[in-house]
C-alpha positions in Angstrom: 0.0 0.0 0.0 3.0 2.3 -0.5 1.5 4.2 -3.4 2.3 7.9 -3.7 -0.6 10.3 -3.1 -0.4 13.7 -4.9 -3.4 15.7 -5.6 -2.7 18.8 -7.8 -4.6 22.0 -8.5 -3.9 22.2 -12.2 -5.9 25.4 -12.8 -3.9 27.4 -10.2 -0.7 27.7 -12.3 -2.8 28.7 -15.4 -4.9 31.4 -13.6 -2.1 32.7 -11.3 1.5 33.7 -11.5 3.1 31.9 -8.4 5.8 34.0 -6.7 6.6 32.1 -3.5 5.7 28.5 -2.4 5.5 27.1 1.1 4.8 23.6 2.4 2.3 23.5 5.3 0.9 20.8 7.5 -2.9 20.4 7.7 -5.0 19.8 10.8 -7.3 16.8 9.9 -9.6 14.4 11.6 -9.3 10.6 11.4 -11.7 10.0 8.5 -10.2 12.9 6.5 -6.7 11.5 6.4 -8.2 8.1 5.4 -10.0 9.6 2.5 -6.9 11.6 1.4 -4.8 8.4 1.5 -7.4 6.9 -0.9 -6.9 9.9 -3.2 -10.4 11.3 -2.7 -9.7 15.0 -2.4 -10.0 18.0 -4.7 -8.2 21.4 -4.7 -10.1 23.0 -7.6 -11.6 26.0 -5.8 -9.2 26.0 -2.8 -7.7 29.2 -1.5 -6.3 30.3 1.9 -7.2 33.2 4.2 -6.2 34.5 7.6 -8.5 34.4 10.6 -7.2 35.3 14.1 -3.5 35.2 12.9 -4.0 31.6 11.7 -4.0 30.4 8.1 -7.0 28.4 6.9 -7.8 26.7 3.6 -11.3 27.1 2.2 -12.9 25.2 -0.7 -10.9 22.0 -0.4 -13.1 19.0 -0.9 -12.3 15.8 0.9 -14.9 13.1 0.2 -16.5 11.3 3.1 -14.8 8.1 4.1 -16.7 5.1 2.9 -16.4 3.1 6.1 -17.0 6.1 8.3 -19.9 6.1 10.8 -21.9 9.0 12.1 -18.5 10.4 13.1 -17.6 11.1 9.5 -16.3 14.6 8.6 -18.0 17.4 6.6 -16.5 17.4 3.1 -16.1 21.1 2.4 -15.2 22.4 5.9 -12.4 24.9 6.5 -9.1 23.3 7.6 -6.3 24.9 9.6 -2.8 25.0 8.0 0.2 24.7 10.2 3.2 26.9 9.4 6.0 28.6 11.5 5.2 32.0 12.9 7.8 33.8 10.7 6.3 32.2 7.6 2.8 33.2 8.7 3.8 36.8 9.3 5.6 37.0 5.9 2.5 35.5 4.1 0.2 37.8 5.9 2.2 40.9 4.9 2.5 39.8 1.3 -1.2 38.8 1.0 -2.3 42.3 2.1 -0.6 43.8 -1.0 -2.9 44.6 -3.9 -3.4 41.7 -6.3 -2.0 38.9 -4.2 -3.7 35.9 -2.9 -2.7 32.5 -1.4 -3.8 29.4 -3.4 -3.5 25.7 -2.7 -1.2 24.1 -5.3 -0.9 20.4 -4.3 -1.8 18.0 -1.5 0.5 15.1 -0.7 1.5 12.6 1.9 5.1 13.1 3.2 7.6 10.3 3.8 6.6 10.3 7.5 3.0 9.8 6.6 1.8 13.3 7.3 -0.6 15.2 5.0 1.1 18.3 3.6 -0.1 21.0 1.4 2.0 23.1 -0.9 0.6 26.7 -1.0 1.7 29.5 -3.2 1.6 33.3 -3.0 0.0 34.2 -6.3 -0.9 37.2 -8.4 -3.7 36.8 -11.0 -2.8 36.6 -14.6 -4.4 38.9 -17.2 -6.2 37.4 -20.2 -3.4 38.3 -22.6 -0.9 36.5 -20.3 -2.9 33.3 -20.5 -3.2 33.6 -24.3 0.6 34.0 -24.6 1.1 30.9 -22.4 -1.2 28.8 -24.6 0.7 30.0 -27.7 4.1 29.1 -26.1 2.8 25.6 -25.3 1.5 25.1 -28.8 4.8 26.2 -30.3 6.7 23.9 -28.0 4.5 20.9 -28.9 4.8 21.6 -32.6 8.6 21.8 -32.3 8.7 18.5 -30.6 6.6 16.9 -33.4 9.0 18.3 -36.0 12.0 16.9 -34.2 10.4 13.4 -34.0 9.9 13.4 -37.8 
């Protein structure tokens, strides 16, 4: 059962320009970690916010555990992220600047068995930036095809 769990937010890197990344622990209940180990989580609409000098992730969906009883968790609840104080202060200052937000990039299980989340300080991309990125990907793909011929 030593399969690697890595749940990515693929849209985050398309919609945002990531300036800094951090790895944070997550405060979870028993049935939540079991669902994550089965790969039943989604970061599609996940973002982070500060509440009482603590960092929370909102919009992360963790499916209910199949063998859970009435003690099962709520799938869309806010979850506390665990970071060092100096990292929290730095993130808070940067997120207060105009145009910056904190987004969830990926969720994974560390070597020690802990659930970790990679978060990124991000600035939203403009529409023309996204179009330029799509053009670059298309050009790169075409160049690869030409090389193979």
